[in-house]
C-alpha positions as CSV (number, residue, x, y, z in Angstrom):
1,X,0.0,0.0,-0.1
2,X,1.4,3.1,-1.2
3,X,0.2,6.9,-0.7
4,X,-0.4,8.8,-3.8
5,X,0.6,12.1,-4.6
6,X,-0.9,15.1,-2.7
7,X,-4.6,16.0,-3.4
8,X,-5.7,19.6,-3.4
9,X,-6.9,21.1,-0.3
10,X,-10.6,20.6,0.5
11,X,-13.0,22.9,2.4
12,X,-16.6,22.1,2.3
13,X,-18.8,24.9,3.1
14,X,-22.5,23.9,3.2
15,X,-23.5,27.3,3.8
16,X,-22.7,28.6,0.3
17,X,-25.2,25.9,-1.3
18,X,-27.9,26.4,1.2
19,X,-29.6,29.6,0.0
20,X,-29.9,28.2,-3.4
21,X,-31.4,25.0,-2.3
22,X,-34.5,26.9,-1.0
23,X,-35.2,28.9,-4.3
24,X,-38.4,27.8,-5.9
25,X,-38.3,25.4,-8.5
26,X,-41.2,26.5,-10.5
27,X,-43.1,23.4,-10.4
28,X,-40.3,21.1,-12.2
29,X,-38.1,18.8,-10.5
30,X,-34.3,17.4,-10.9
31,X,-34.1,13.9,-11.3
32,X,-30.5,12.2,-10.8
33,X,-29.9,9.5,-13.2
34,X,-27.3,7.0,-11.9
35,X,-25.9,4.0,-13.4
36,X,-23.0,1.4,-13.0
37,X,-19.8,2.4,-15.4
38,X,-17.2,0.1,-17.4
39,X,-15.1,-0.2,-14.1
40,X,-18.3,-1.2,-11.8
41,X,-18.2,2.2,-10.5
42,X,-21.0,4.8,-10.5
43,X,-21.7,7.7,-12.5
44,X,-24.8,10.2,-12.6
45,X,-26.4,13.3,-14.4
46,X,-29.3,15.3,-13.6
47,X,-32.1,16.1,-16.0
48,X,-35.0,18.7,-15.5
49,X,-38.6,17.1,-15.3
50,X,-41.8,19.0,-16.1
51,X,-43.6,17.8,-12.8
52,X,-43.2,15.5,-9.9
53,X,-43.0,11.9,-10.9
54,X,-45.1,9.0,-9.1
55,X,-43.8,6.0,-11.3
56,X,-40.3,5.3,-13.2
57,X,-42.7,4.6,-16.3
58,X,-43.0,8.6,-16.6
59,X,-39.2,9.1,-17.2
60,X,-37.7,9.3,-20.4
61,X,-34.9,7.3,-21.9
62,X,-31.6,9.3,-21.8
63,X,-28.2,8.6,-23.1
64,X,-24.5,9.4,-22.3
65,X,-20.9,9.1,-24.0
66,X,-20.0,5.6,-23.4
67,X,-16.7,6.4,-24.4
68,X,-15.8,8.2,-21.6
69,X,-17.1,5.6,-19.1
70,X,-15.5,2.5,-20.3
71,X,-18.7,1.2,-21.9
72,X,-18.5,1.9,-25.8
73,X,-16.0,2.8,-28.5
74,X,-15.5,6.3,-29.5
75,X,-16.9,5.9,-33.0
76,X,-20.3,4.3,-31.6
77,X,-20.2,6.1,-28.2
78,X,-24.0,6.4,-27.4
79,X,-25.2,4.2,-24.4
80,X,-29.0,4.4,-23.4
81,X,-30.2,4.8,-20.1
82,X,-33.3,3.2,-19.3
83,X,-35.1,4.1,-15.6
84,X,-35.9,1.0,-13.3
85,X,-36.3,2.6,-10.3
86,X,-36.7,5.8,-8.3
87,X,-35.7,7.1,-4.6
88,X,-36.3,10.0,-3.0
89,X,-33.2,12.4,-3.4
90,X,-31.8,13.6,0.2
91,X,-29.5,16.1,-1.2
92,X,-32.3,18.4,-2.9
93,X,-34.9,17.1,-0.9
94,X,-38.6,18.1,-2.0
95,X,-39.9,16.4,-5.3
96,X,-36.5,15.7,-6.4
97,X,-35.6,11.9,-6.9
98,X,-32.6,9.9,-7.7
99,X,-33.0,7.5,-10.8
100,X,-31.3,4.0,-11.1
101,X,-30.9,3.1,-14.6
102,X,-30.1,0.2,-16.9
103,X,-27.6,0.6,-19.6
104,X,-28.3,-0.3,-23.3
105,X,-26.2,-0.3,-26.5
106,X,-27.6,1.7,-29.5
107,X,-28.7,-1.7,-31.1
108,X,-30.9,-2.3,-28.1
109,X,-28.8,-5.1,-26.3
110,X,-27.8,-4.7,-22.8
111,X,-24.5,-2.9,-22.0
112,X,-21.6,-5.1,-21.0
113,X,-21.9,-3.7,-17.6
114,X,-25.7,-4.3,-17.6
115,X,-25.8,-7.5,-15.1
116,X,-29.2,-6.4,-13.7
117,X,-30.7,-7.4,-17.0
118,X,-29.8,-10.9,-16.6
119,X,-30.0,-11.3,-12.8
120,X,-33.8,-9.7,-13.3
121,X,-34.6,-12.6,-15.8
122,X,-33.1,-15.1,-13.0
123,X,-35.5,-13.4,-10.3
124,X,-38.4,-13.7,-12.6
125,X,-37.8,-17.3,-13.2
126,X,-37.6,-18.0,-9.4
127,X,-40.4,-15.6,-8.3
128,X,-42.4,-18.4,-6.9
129,X,-39.9,-19.4,-4.4
130,X,-39.7,-15.6,-3.0
131,X,-35.6,-15.2,-2.6
132,X,-34.6,-12.9,0.1
133,X,-31.2,-11.2,0.4
134,X,-29.5,-9.2,3.1
135,X,-26.0,-7.9,1.9
136,X,-23.2,-6.5,4.4
137,X,-21.3,-3.9,2.7
138,X,-18.0,-3.6,4.3
139,X,-15.8,-0.5,2.9
140,X,-12.8,1.6,3.8
141,X,-12.1,5.3,4.1
142,X,-9.2,7.1,2.6
143,X,-7.9,10.6,2.9
144,X,-7.7,12.9,-0.1
145,X,-4.4,11.3,-0.7
146,X,-5.8,8.1,-0.8
147,X,-4.3,6.8,2.4
148,X,-6.3,4.9,4.9
149,X,-8.1,7.8,7.2
150,X,-6.2,8.6,10.3
151,X,-3.7,6.3,9.7
152,X,-0.2,7.7,9.8
153,X,1.3,8.6,6.8
154,X,3.4,5.5,5.5
155,X,2.7,3.7,8.8
156,X,0.2,1.7,10.7
157,X,-2.1,2.6,13.7
158,X,-2.3,0.3,16.7
159,X,-3.2,-3.1,16.0
160,X,-6.7,-4.8,15.4
161,X,-9.1,-5.4,18.5
162,X,-10.6,-2.0,19.7
163,X,-11.9,-0.7,16.4
164,X,-14.7,-3.4,15.8
165,X,-18.0,-1.9,17.0
166,X,-15.3,0.5,18.8
167,X,-16.6,3.5,21.0
168,X,-14.3,6.5,21.7
169,X,-11.5,8.6,20.0
170,X,-8.8,6.5,18.2
171,X,-11.2,3.7,18.1
172,X,-13.7,5.0,15.4
173,X,-13.0,7.6,12.7
174,X,-15.7,9.7,10.6
175,X,-18.5,8.6,12.7
176,X,-20.4,11.9,11.7
177,X,-20.1,10.8,8.0
178,X,-21.5,7.4,8.4
179,X,-24.2,8.7,10.7
180,X,-25.1,11.2,7.5
181,X,-25.1,8.2,5.4
182,X,-27.4,6.2,7.4
183,X,-29.8,9.1,7.3
184,X,-29.4,9.7,4.0
185,X,-30.3,6.0,3.0
186,X,-33.5,6.1,5.7
187,X,-34.9,9.3,3.5
188,X,-34.1,7.8,0.2
189,X,-36.1,4.5,0.8
190,X,-33.1,2.1,1.2
191,X,-34.0,-1.0,3.4
192,X,-30.9,-0.1,5.5
193,X,-30.8,-2.3,8.3
194,X,-27.9,-1.2,10.6
195,X,-23.9,0.0,10.6
196,X,-21.0,-0.8,12.5
197,X,-17.4,-0.1,12.3
198,X,-15.4,-2.8,11.4
199,X,-12.3,-4.7,12.5
200,X,-9.8,-2.7,10.6
201,X,-9.2,0.8,11.6
202,X,-11.4,3.3,9.4
203,X,-13.2,0.2,8.1
204,X,-17.1,0.3,8.3
205,X,-20.1,-1.6,7.4
206,X,-23.6,-1.0,6.7
207,X,-26.2,-3.7,6.0
208,X,-29.3,-3.4,3.3
209,X,-32.1,-6.0,3.7
210,X,-34.1,-8.1,3.7
211,X,-34.9,-7.0,-0.2
212,X,-36.9,-9.4,-2.3
213,X,-35.2,-10.5,-6.1
214,X,-33.8,-7.7,-8.1
215,X,-34.7,-5.1,-5.4
216,X,-31.4,-6.3,-3.6
217,X,-29.2,-5.1,-6.2
218,X,-31.1,-1.8,-6.8
219,X,-30.8,-0.7,-3.0
220,X,-27.3,-1.7,-2.6
221,X,-26.4,0.5,-5.7
222,X,-28.5,3.6,-4.4
223,X,-26.8,3.0,-1.1
224,X,-23.2,2.8,-2.3
225,X,-24.1,6.0,-4.6
226,X,-25.3,8.0,-1.6
227,X,-22.0,6.9,0.5
228,X,-19.7,8.3,-2.3
229,X,-22.1,11.4,-2.2
230,X,-21.9,12.1,1.4
231,X,-18.1,11.4,1.4
232,X,-17.8,14.0,-1.1
233,X,-18.8,16.9,1.3
234,X,-16.2,15.4,3.8
235,X,-13.6,15.6,1.5
236,X,-13.0,11.5,2.0
237,X,-12.7,9.0,-0.5
238,X,-14.5,5.4,-0.2
239,X,-13.3,2.4,-1.4
240,X,-14.8,-1.2,-1.7
241,X,-11.4,-2.9,-2.4
242,X,-11.5,-6.1,-0.6
243,X,-7.6,-5.7,0.7
244,X,-6.4,-2.2,0.7
245,X,-3.5,-3.4,3.2
246,X,-1.6,-6.6,2.3
247,X,1.3,-5.6,4.8
248,X,0.6,-6.6,8.4
249,X,-2.3,-8.2,10.3
250,X,-5.4,-6.5,8.9
251,X,-8.8,-7.8,7.8
252,X,-10.0,-7.4,4.2
253,X,-13.5,-6.3,3.0
254,X,-16.3,-8.6,2.2
255,X,-19.8,-8.1,1.1
256,X,-21.5,-11.2,3.0
257,X,-24.8,-12.3,1.3
258,X,-27.6,-13.6,3.4
259,X,-30.0,-15.7,1.4
260,X,-33.3,-17.5,1.8
261,X,-36.2,-18.7,0.1
262,X,-39.8,-19.1,1.4
263,X,-39.0,-22.9,1.7
264,X,-36.1,-22.1,4.0
265,X,-37.9,-19.7,6.2
266,X,-40.5,-22.2,7.0
267,X,-40.3,-24.8,9.6
268,X,-38.5,-27.6,8.3
269,X,-36.6,-25.2,6.0
270,X,-33.1,-26.6,7.0
271,X,-33.4,-29.5,4.5
272,X,-33.6,-26.7,1.8
273,X,-30.9,-24.8,3.4
274,X,-28.5,-27.9,3.2
275,X,-29.5,-28.7,-0.3
276,X,-28.6,-25.2,-1.4
277,X,-25.2,-25.8,0.4
278,X,-24.6,-28.8,-1.8
279,X,-25.4,-27.1,-5.2
280,X,-23.1,-23.9,-4.1
281,X,-20.5,-26.4,-3.2
282,X,-20.6,-27.9,-6.9
283,X,-20.3,-24.7,-8.4
284,X,-17.6,-22.9,-6.1
285,X,-15.5,-21.9,-8.8
286,X,-18.1,-20.3,-11.2
287,X,-19.3,-18.3,-8.0
288,X,-15.8,-17.1,-7.4
289,X,-15.4,-15.8,-10.7
290,X,-18.0,-13.1,-10.1
291,X,-17.3,-12.4,-6.4
292,X,-15.3,-9.8,-6.7
293,X,-11.7,-8.9,-8.4
294,X,-8.7,-9.1,-6.1
295,X,-10.6,-11.6,-3.6
296,X,-7.7,-13.9,-3.8
297,X,-5.8,-11.6,-1.6
298,X,-8.9,-11.3,0.9
299,X,-9.8,-15.3,0.8
300,X,-6.6,-16.5,2.5
301,X,-8.0,-18.6,5.1
302,X,-6.8,-16.0,7.5
303,X,-9.2,-13.0,9.2
304,X,-12.3,-14.7,9.6
305,X,-12.0,-16.1,5.8
306,X,-12.1,-19.5,4.0
307,X,-9.6,-20.2,1.7
308,X,-10.4,-19.2,-2.0
309,X,-9.4,-22.7,-3.0
310,X,-11.7,-24.8,-1.1
311,X,-15.7,-24.7,-0.2
312,X,-16.4,-25.3,3.3
313,X,-19.7,-24.9,5.4
314,X,-20.4,-25.0,9.2
315,X,-22.5,-23.4,11.9
316,X,-21.4,-20.2,13.4
317,X,-18.1,-20.8,11.8
318,X,-16.7,-17.4,10.2
319,X,-13.9,-19.3,8.6
320,X,-16.3,-21.0,6.4
321,X,-17.4,-20.4,3.2
322,X,-21.4,-20.9,4.0
323,X,-22.0,-20.0,7.7
324,X,-25.3,-21.3,9.1
325,X,-26.2,-18.9,11.9
326,X,-26.4,-20.9,15.4
327,X,-30.0,-19.9,15.8
328,X,-31.3,-21.1,12.6
329,X,-29.4,-24.5,13.1
330,X,-31.2,-24.5,16.6
331,X,-34.7,-23.7,15.3
332,X,-34.2,-25.9,12.1
333,X,-35.0,-23.0,9.4
334,X,-34.0,-19.7,8.4
335,X,-31.2,-18.6,6.1
336,X,-27.6,-19.1,4.9
337,X,-24.8,-16.7,5.0
338,X,-22.4,-16.8,1.9
339,X,-19.2,-15.1,3.2
340,X,-17.4,-15.5,0.0
341,X,-18.2,-12.3,-1.9
342,X,-15.7,-9.2,-1.7
343,X,-16.7,-5.8,-0.9
344,X,-16.6,-4.5,-4.6
345,X,-19.0,-7.2,-5.9
346,X,-21.5,-6.2,-8.6
347,X,-24.6,-7.2,-6.3
348,X,-26.8,-8.2,-9.5
349,X,-24.3,-11.0,-10.4
350,X,-24.1,-12.4,-6.9
351,X,-27.8,-12.4,-6.2
352,X,-28.2,-13.6,-9.7
353,X,-25.9,-16.6,-9.6
354,X,-27.1,-17.6,-5.9
355,X,-30.6,-17.8,-7.4
356,X,-29.3,-19.9,-10.7
357,X,-27.4,-22.3,-8.7
358,X,-29.8,-23.0,-5.9
359,X,-33.3,-22.6,-7.7
360,X,-33.0,-23.0,-11.4
């Protein structure tokens, strides 16, 4: 891990923007179109809409320069945005909205980064089983230079131990930013379930769910967008890299995936959980292929992970590929936790393959 070149000084002054946000909008609203780019990151741009929007079908299809986002060549650069979900905008408030979009090529085919299209087909095919998901999104905070927030430049803080769910100066960092993100998610309509500081210093987690089917990917994507946008105001960078520090005794970052079907959630559901685990074992390598770039550095068999080359499962075992919570084993029904996905997953790829492997 190396420090990048120095970034420009940043000073956020919300008082400058505040008076403009109180101006009347003349009955029009602002719609922030959001999409996943060619690197799995997020992009956005704003459109004026003539009146408040009640349904996503009221919104226009738009386009952007895909050659500038890694999604199209320069000689055929138009990529199209098709709105699929709307959320309340916690930054502009009022009737203004966030608009999640799928991306399509000029010939009408899904763009290479449009994994939502394929996941939606899987969710539709498995709808009778009512798949639920809950994702535990870990992430790390960096300063403007790209160094872990409040770590000594070129060095390390005290060893792991006091940071997980910590309280007090020197144990937690940027709690104000995290609280702001939490409230932004609640306002927007994201099913955020909770937050906690994580094992590594300046590492945090938020949980989204339970969400049904394709809604899981939609809500996690918007929650990630909100995190980046809130962090802008603090001059702090967010990274979903699964192993930002390979030197020393430091945890990586994952996106543990909790999964169940209506059969698993009913009394006697353990047999369906066991059957799903058996199918997941057979497709271990196929899952690893879409469980995040750089995951081989995280899934080392250390730091509460199983080894990337092995598939294991167990009750309350945080070193296993699949963990069955102890209360689930005791009551005989509930859900499973796939601990293999890295923090930088595409949620549509992961939820889609979970359904395809266990139900289709």
